[in-house]
C-alpha positions in Angstrom: 114.5 89.0 126.6 112.3 90.9 129.1 110.4 93.9 127.7 110.6 97.2 129.6 107.5 99.1 130.6 107.6 101.4 127.5 107.9 98.4 125.1 105.0 96.7 126.8 102.9 99.9 126.6 103.9 100.3 122.9 102.8 96.7 122.2 99.5 97.3 124.0 98.9 100.5 122.1 99.7 98.7 118.8 97.3 95.9 119.6 94.6 98.4 120.7 95.2 100.5 117.6 94.9 97.4 115.4 91.6 96.4 117.1 90.3 99.9 116.8 91.1 100.1 113.1 88.6 97.3 112.4 85.8 98.4 114.7 82.6 99.2 112.7 79.5 100.0 114.7 76.0 100.2 113.3 73.4 101.9 115.5 76.1 101.7 118.3 76.3 97.9 118.0 79.8 96.6 117.3 79.5 94.4 114.2 82.7 92.6 115.4 80.7 91.2 118.3 78.4 89.5 115.8 81.4 87.9 114.0 82.0 90.5 111.3 85.6 91.1 110.4 86.2 94.1 108.0 87.8 93.5 104.7 89.2 95.6 101.8 87.4 97.3 98.9 88.7 96.7 95.4 92.0 98.6 94.8 91.8 100.0 98.4 93.1 98.8 101.7 90.1 99.9 103.8 86.6 98.3 104.2 84.5 101.4 103.2 83.9 102.9 99.7 82.0 106.0 98.9 82.4 107.5 102.3 84.8 110.2 100.9 82.8 111.0 97.7 81.3 114.4 97.1 77.6 113.9 96.2 76.1 115.1 93.0 73.8 118.2 92.8 70.1 117.7 92.7 67.5 119.5 90.6 68.2 121.5 87.5 71.8 122.5 87.2 71.8 124.3 83.9 69.7 125.4 81.0 70.7 124.8 77.4 69.4 127.6 75.1 69.0 126.5 71.5 70.3 129.8 70.0 73.4 130.2 72.1 76.7 128.4 72.5 77.2 126.4 75.7 74.8 126.5 78.6 73.5 128.8 81.3 74.7 127.3 84.5 72.5 127.5 87.6 75.2 128.4 90.2 73.6 130.9 92.6 73.6 129.9 96.3 69.8 129.3 96.1 70.1 127.0 93.1 72.7 124.7 94.6 71.6 121.7 96.6 73.1 118.3 97.0 71.9 114.7 97.1 73.2 111.9 99.2 75.9 109.3 98.6 76.1 105.5 98.5 78.5 103.9 101.0 79.5 100.3 101.0 81.2 98.2 103.7 82.9 94.9 102.9 84.0 92.2 105.3 83.8 88.6 106.3 82.0 86.2 108.6 84.0 83.1 109.4 82.5 79.8 110.7 83.2 76.1 111.0 81.0 75.5 107.9 78.5 77.1 105.6 75.7 76.6 108.1 77.6 78.3 110.9 78.5 81.3 108.6 74.9 81.6 107.4 73.7 81.6 111.0 76.1 84.4 111.9 75.1 86.4 108.9 71.4 86.0 109.7 72.1 87.5 113.2 73.4 90.6 111.4 70.4 90.6 109.1 68.0 90.3 112.0 69.7 93.3 113.6 69.3 95.4 110.5 65.7 94.4 110.0 64.8 96.1 113.3 66.2 99.5 112.2 63.9 102.1 111.0 65.0 105.5 109.6 68.6 106.6 109.8 71.2 104.9 112.0 74.8 105.9 112.6 77.5 103.9 110.9 80.7 104.7 112.9 84.3 103.7 112.4 87.8 105.2 112.3 86.9 107.2 109.1 83.9 109.0 110.5 80.3 108.7 111.5 77.7 108.5 108.7 73.9 108.7 109.3 72.7 106.0 106.8 69.7 104.1 105.7 70.3 100.4 105.8 67.4 99.5 103.6 69.7 98.7 100.7 70.7 95.2 99.8 73.3 93.1 101.6 75.1 90.6 99.4 77.0 87.5 100.5 79.3 85.2 98.6 81.0 82.1 100.0 84.7 81.8 99.8 85.2 78.1 100.4 83.0 76.6 103.1 84.2 78.6 106.1 84.1 82.2 105.0 81.3 84.4 103.8 82.2 87.7 102.1 79.5 90.3 102.9 78.9 93.6 101.2 76.6 96.1 103.0 75.1 98.9 100.8 74.1 102.0 102.7 72.8 105.4 101.6 73.7 108.6 103.4 71.0 111.1 102.4 72.5 114.3 103.9 76.2 114.9 103.5 77.9 117.8 105.4 79.9 119.8 102.9 81.8 121.7 105.5 83.0 125.2 105.9 86.6 125.9 105.4 89.2 128.6 105.0 90.6 128.5 101.5 94.3 129.1 101.2 94.7 132.6 99.6 97.3 132.3 96.8 97.6 133.8 93.4 99.1 130.8 91.7 99.7 130.7 87.9 98.1 127.3 87.7 95.3 125.8 89.8 91.7 126.5 90.5 90.5 130.0 91.4 94.1 131.1 91.8 94.8 128.3 94.4 97.6 126.0 93.3 96.9 122.2 93.2 99.7 121.9 95.8 98.0 124.3 98.2 94.7 122.4 97.7 96.6 119.3 98.7 96.4 117.4 95.4 98.5 116.5 92.4 96.7 116.9 89.0 97.4 113.7 87.1 95.3 114.1 84.1 92.6 116.2 82.5 90.8 114.2 79.8 87.7 114.8 77.8 86.8 116.8 74.8 88.8 119.9 75.7 90.6 119.9 72.3 87.5 119.0 70.3 84.5 121.0 69.5 81.6 120.1 71.9 78.7 118.2 70.4 76.3 120.2 68.3 72.9 121.1 69.5 71.1 121.3 66.1 72.3 121.0 62.6 71.4 123.6 60.0 71.9 127.2 59.0 71.0 130.2 61.1 69.3 131.6 58.0 68.9 130.2 54.5 70.9 132.9 52.7 73.7 132.6 55.3 75.3 129.5 53.8 77.8 129.3 56.7 76.0 126.6 58.8 76.7 128.0 62.2 75.9 125.4 64.8 75.4 126.1 68.5 77.3 123.7 70.7 76.7 122.1 74.1 79.0 122.4 77.0 82.3 120.5 77.2 82.8 118.1 80.0 86.4 117.4 81.2 87.5 114.8 83.7 90.1 115.9 86.2 92.0 113.1 87.9 93.8 114.2 91.1 96.0 112.3 93.5 95.8 113.0 97.2 98.8 111.9 99.2 98.9 113.1 102.7 100.9 112.2 105.9 97.9 111.3 107.9 94.1 110.9 108.0 93.5 114.4 109.3 95.4 116.0 106.4 93.7 113.7 103.9 90.2 114.7 105.2 91.2 118.4 105.2 92.1 118.2 101.5 88.8 116.6 100.7 87.1 119.3 102.8 88.7 122.0 100.8 87.5 120.5 97.6 83.9 120.1 98.9 83.9 123.8 99.9 85.5 125.0 96.6 83.3 122.9 94.3 80.0 123.6 96.2 80.6 127.4 96.4 78.2 129.6 94.3 79.4 130.9 91.0 81.9 129.5 88.5 85.4 128.2 89.2 88.3 129.2 87.1 90.7 126.5 86.0 94.3 127.2 84.7 96.5 124.3 83.8 99.7 124.3 81.6 99.3 124.1 77.8 95.5 124.8 77.9 93.1 127.6 77.6 91.8 129.3 80.8 88.4 127.7 81.5 85.4 128.4 83.7 83.5 125.5 85.1 81.1 124.1 87.7 80.7 120.7 89.3 77.3 119.1 89.1 78.1 115.4 89.6 80.4 115.7 92.6 83.5 113.4 92.6 84.5 109.9 93.5 87.4 108.9 95.7 88.9 105.5 95.0 92.2 103.5 95.5 92.4 104.5 99.1 95.5 103.4 100.8 95.8 104.1 104.5 99.1 103.5 106.3 100.3 104.7 109.7 102.2 107.6 108.3 100.4 108.1 104.9 96.9 108.2 103.4 96.4 108.5 99.7 93.6 108.2 97.2 92.5 109.0 93.6 89.9 111.7 92.9 87.9 111.6 89.7 85.9 114.7 89.1 83.9 115.5 85.9 83.7 119.3 85.4 81.2 121.1 83.2 82.6 123.9 81.2 80.8 127.2 81.0 82.8 129.3 78.5 86.5 129.6 77.9 88.0 132.8 79.2 89.5 135.5 77.0 89.9 133.3 73.9 88.6 134.7 70.7 89.5 134.1 67.1 88.6 135.8 63.8 85.7 134.2 62.1 86.7 132.7 58.7 84.7 131.3 55.9 85.4 127.9 54.2 88.2 129.2 52.1 89.9 130.8 55.1 88.9 134.4 54.4 88.2 136.5 57.4 84.5 137.6 57.7 83.6 141.1 58.5 80.3 142.5 59.6 78.5 145.7 58.7 80.9 148.7 59.5 83.7 146.4 58.2 84.8 145.2 61.6 86.1 141.6 61.9 83.7 139.3 63.6 85.4 137.4 66.4 84.1 134.2 67.9 84.8 132.6 71.3 86.6 129.3 70.9 
């Protein structure tokens, strides 16, 4: 069967696309030309990990006062700055024996040894300006393949600027539904149903007898699934979350069957289980949020026998729960 010109062109594009998918350059040198073939990270089908993570904040992010519940978050624009992120690249060097593999790996090590400062790591997923002074690990798989893991550090991560969808959803973050953000909320775990850990034990005053104890802030883990039709939409979803979680002030979270909560993000988030297909790109986001107060939720203060406690002027004392 003879292929027509369109089928030939399609085949060439497919081969070219497949080649491009696996092109990783370091300081503009194609690692493939040195015998490196990209592999897959654990639970993902791409060779990079960490490249989509939101970095953690640096410096002091909150203050815990001994005599107040919760914490005072530092969330003004001037107080927010971010650290870098670790990125790893896995792949293989094949040879006709261990010596051949080792020689090929050494060529790559020699190349890295000559770098000083930041160099661009470029691939289909983006360009990252990284230090390569981290370790490179190698493990033989049989005699003819060496699995290599490069550990990079990207000190400055661009958090982006983006237009947020303006919605007034019943559930979501800051009135934006999870759907409009581009994610599905899978789970929110943590101590949201429990009382946060106590700061100090003891009574506020000896005659009090009620043993009021101030509590630290709750931390809740949000797990969100990103499932988009292409890489651009996948990246746009992450971009929205970077912008939302790095914005000054507190975010408001509303999810079904839970109290309304205010929170901020100090540890960034991790993106794992990345699956890239021609017409789909998905991943799992895990984000630890730090709560700073529950909105509009007060209850009457009761003593140990369940009687409501009143203050002077006989008004019921209400506590935020």
